[in-house]
N, C-alpha and C positions, 0 to 999 in steps of 0.2 A: 279791514282791519279796524276801524274805531269802533264796532259793533262787538268786537272779539269772538267772533263766532269761527267754529272750525270748517275749514275746507277740506275735502278728500277728494282727490283727482285719482279715479281708477281708467287708467289708458285702458285702451282696447282695440283689437284688430281682429284676428280670428277667434280671440279669447282675452277674457279681461286679465291685466296684469295686476300686481301686488298694489295696495293703495298708497298713494303718497298723501299724507297728513300734515298739514297747516294751522296752528292754532298761536302761535307768537309772531311778533313781528320777524324776525329773524326767518322763522318757517314759510311767513308768506312769501318774503323774496327770495329765499330756496325753492319754492314751488314756481314761482314765475320763472324764476332761470329755469327749470327743470322744463317747463312749457315751452320755452321760445329756443332751448337747445336741444332738449333730448327726445321731443315726441316726434316720430317717424311715420308718415301714412305709406303702409307698404300692403295695401290690398284688401280682402274681403272682410267685413265687418258684420258680427252678427248682433244686429241693434237690440233682439231680444235679449240674448245671454247679457249684453253689457247694463240692460236697465235692470234687469233680475238680479246682477252681482251689487249696482247701488241699493237696490231695495234690502238686498241681503245684509250689506253692509247697515245700512239703518236698522235693521231687527235685532242684530248681532251688538250693536254696539247701544242697544236699547234708545236709540235718537226717535226721538216725537217731533211731528212740524219741521220734518226735512224736507229739503229742496235737491230735486236730481236735476241736472244740468244737462241736458243731452247736445253735444254738439256735432253734427254730423254733417258730410257731405254724400253721404250713399242714399239708396234706393231700395234697400232690400224691406220685404214684407214683415210688419211688425204685428205681433198677435195682440192686436189692439184690447180686447175684451179681458185676456190675461193678466195683460199688462194693468190696465185700468184695476181689476180686483185687487193685485197685490200694490200697488200704489195704495188703494183705500185702505189694505189690511196694515200697511205700515205707517199710516197715517202720515202721507209723503204727497206731496206736488212735484209735477214734472214740468220744467223749461224746454222746449226745444229750441234750439239755434241751427237752421237748416243752411246749410253753406253750399251755395250754388246748385242746390236743389228744392224741388216742391214736394213740400211736406206737409200736405194739406192733411193727411189721414193721421198724423201725430199730433195736428191741431184740436183733434177730437178728444184727445186725453191730457192734454197740455193744458196746465194754467195760464201759460202765455208761450205765443209762436213767434219766431223771429225768422225773417229771409233775410239772408245777405247773398248778394249778387255780386 
């Protein structure tokens, strides 16, 4: 909030949902409420599809030096090379937060990898 950055949440399960954007203090608080009250974990997640949705958003909005934060508890296969190439083409970095999952594979394409047990 201090840095006046744009936060964009793209919730996903079987497919990406519409982005939720926050750029002002009141929008940050709404985003926080959305995260804590509205996100539902309901099954299979296509991580590739979710990552490509984030990359597409960065490209569509012409945002550079973007960060995509992937928070996942899944262990789906990821097309690492294709995702790495797409991140590079968008001048984006990936930060992965693995919730109760081992995601060393994502560590190979992530700027940072956090494991939460």
